[in-house]
C-alpha positions in Angstrom: 42.8 26.6 -31.5 39.3 25.3 -31.3 36.0 26.7 -32.6 33.2 26.5 -30.0 29.6 27.6 -30.2 28.8 29.3 -26.9 25.7 31.1 -28.0 22.3 29.8 -29.2 22.5 32.0 -32.2 25.5 30.0 -33.5 28.2 32.7 -32.9 31.5 31.0 -32.6 34.6 32.0 -30.7 38.2 30.9 -30.8 39.7 29.4 -27.6 42.8 27.4 -27.0 42.7 23.7 -27.2 43.8 23.5 -23.5 40.9 25.7 -22.4 38.6 23.6 -24.6 39.8 20.3 -22.9 39.3 22.0 -19.5 35.8 22.9 -20.4 35.1 19.3 -21.5 36.5 17.9 -18.3 34.6 20.4 -16.1 31.4 19.5 -18.0 31.9 15.8 -17.4 32.7 16.4 -13.7 29.5 18.4 -13.4 27.4 15.7 -15.1 29.0 13.1 -12.8 28.3 15.3 -9.7 24.7 15.9 -10.7 24.2 12.1 -11.3 25.7 11.3 -7.9 23.5 14.0 -6.1 20.4 12.7 -7.9 21.2 9.2 -6.7 21.7 10.4 -3.1 18.4 12.3 -3.1 16.6 9.2 -4.5 18.2 6.8 -2.1 15.9 7.3 0.9 12.8 6.6 -1.3 14.5 3.4 -2.7 15.5 2.3 0.8 12.0 3.0 2.1 10.4 0.9 -0.6 12.6 -2.1 0.0 12.4 -1.7 3.7 8.6 -1.6 3.5 8.6 -4.8 1.4 11.1 -6.6 3.7 9.8 -5.5 7.1 6.0 -5.6 6.5 5.8 -9.2 7.9 7.9 -8.1 10.9 5.5 -5.2 11.5 2.5 -7.5 11.2 4.0 -9.8 13.8 3.7 -7.0 16.4 0.4 -8.3 17.6 -0.9 -9.4 20.9 -4.0 -11.4 21.8 -6.7 -11.1 24.4 -9.1 -13.9 25.5 -12.7 -13.1 24.7 -15.9 -15.1 24.9 -17.4 -15.7 21.4 -21.2 -16.1 21.5 -21.3 -17.9 18.2 -18.7 -20.5 19.1 -19.6 -20.8 22.7 -16.1 -20.5 24.2 -13.3 -18.1 24.7 -11.1 -17.3 21.7 -7.9 -15.3 21.2 -8.8 -12.0 19.6 -6.0 -10.1 18.0 -5.0 -6.7 19.4 -3.3 -4.7 16.7 -0.3 -2.4 17.5 -0.5 1.3 16.5 2.0 0.5 13.7 -0.3 -2.2 12.3 -3.4 0.0 12.7 -1.7 2.8 10.7 -1.4 0.3 7.7 -5.2 -0.5 7.7 -6.6 0.5 4.3 -3.2 1.6 3.0 -1.4 0.3 -0.1 1.5 -2.0 0.8 4.0 -4.1 -1.0 4.7 -7.5 0.4 6.9 -10.4 -0.6 5.9 -13.9 0.2 4.6 -17.3 -1.1 1.3 -18.4 -2.6 -0.2 -21.2 -0.5 -2.5 -23.5 -2.5 -5.6 -24.0 -0.4 -8.8 -25.8 -1.4 -11.9 -23.7 -1.2 -10.3 -20.5 -2.6 -11.3 -19.5 -6.1 -8.4 -20.2 -8.4 -5.8 -17.6 -9.0 -7.7 -14.5 -7.9 -8.3 -15.5 -4.3 -5.6 -17.3 -2.4 -3.6 -17.4 0.8 -0.3 -15.6 0.9 2.4 -16.5 3.5 5.6 -15.0 4.7 7.0 -18.5 4.6 7.1 -21.3 1.9 4.4 -24.0 2.0 6.4 -26.4 4.1 6.8 -23.8 6.9 3.6 -21.8 6.7 0.9 -21.4 9.4 -1.2 -24.2 8.1 1.6 -26.7 8.3 2.3 -25.8 12.0 5.5 -23.8 11.4 4.4 -20.2 11.9 1.7 -18.1 13.6 -1.5 -16.7 12.1 0.2 -13.3 11.7 2.3 -14.8 8.9 -0.5 -15.3 6.5 -3.1 -13.1 4.7 -6.1 -13.6 2.4 -5.5 -12.1 -1.1 -8.1 -10.9 -3.6 -6.3 -10.1 -6.8 -7.4 -7.8 -9.6 -6.1 -10.2 -12.3 -5.4 -13.9 -11.9 -1.9 -14.6 -10.4 -0.3 -17.9 -11.4 0.9 -20.2 -8.7 4.6 -20.3 -8.1 6.7 -22.2 -5.6 9.1 -19.3 -5.6 8.5 -16.1 -3.6 6.5 -13.3 -5.4 5.9 -9.7 -4.6 2.4 -8.3 -4.4 1.0 -4.8 -4.0 -2.5 -4.0 -2.7 -4.6 -2.6 0.1 -4.1 -4.1 3.5 -7.2 -4.7 5.7 -7.3 -5.8 9.3 -9.8 -8.2 10.8 -10.2 -8.6 14.6 -13.8 -9.7 14.6 -14.6 -12.5 12.0 -13.2 -15.8 13.3 -13.9 -17.4 9.9 -11.3 -15.1 8.2 -7.7 -14.4 8.6 -6.4 -11.4 10.5 -5.0 -9.8 7.4 -6.4 -9.4 3.9 -4.9 -7.8 0.8 -7.4 -6.5 -1.7 -7.0 -5.1 -5.2 -3.7 -7.1 -5.3 -1.5 -7.2 -8.3 1.8 -8.9 -9.0 4.9 -6.6 -8.9 7.3 -7.5 -11.7 
């Protein structure tokens, strides 16, 4: 026989050891079931976060261009036409994984170019399109790394200023 406290006031009752083991097993099964259910409920959020990080560059690639005369430059240029998916991201906080591209003229570690591809394959080296890079303004300095890093910040679209990239990430911070 086992003594078990079933009541908050400390009252004990005698039950058989077989019943006590059954209660322990059932309690463990319930805990396991609750843990599994909690994981299943959280799974869509986890998948959405990783999908957002992995597919953001693919979404940003859904862009077309139209030829338009630029008065300042004096000739026709390709102006970006953002898809509805891209427009929906304007001003929203996004998480993006990519590579820091060291470019002269940008102010140290708070302002830099971020690319979907490593330096050797980025837009500036001729290996990718302009939709694969963005200007970044970080809250805190971010050290250069040749490895990919993940950033979180507000995405902004630019279809008008030819002196800037099409995409910018403001208030950026490194995701650890």
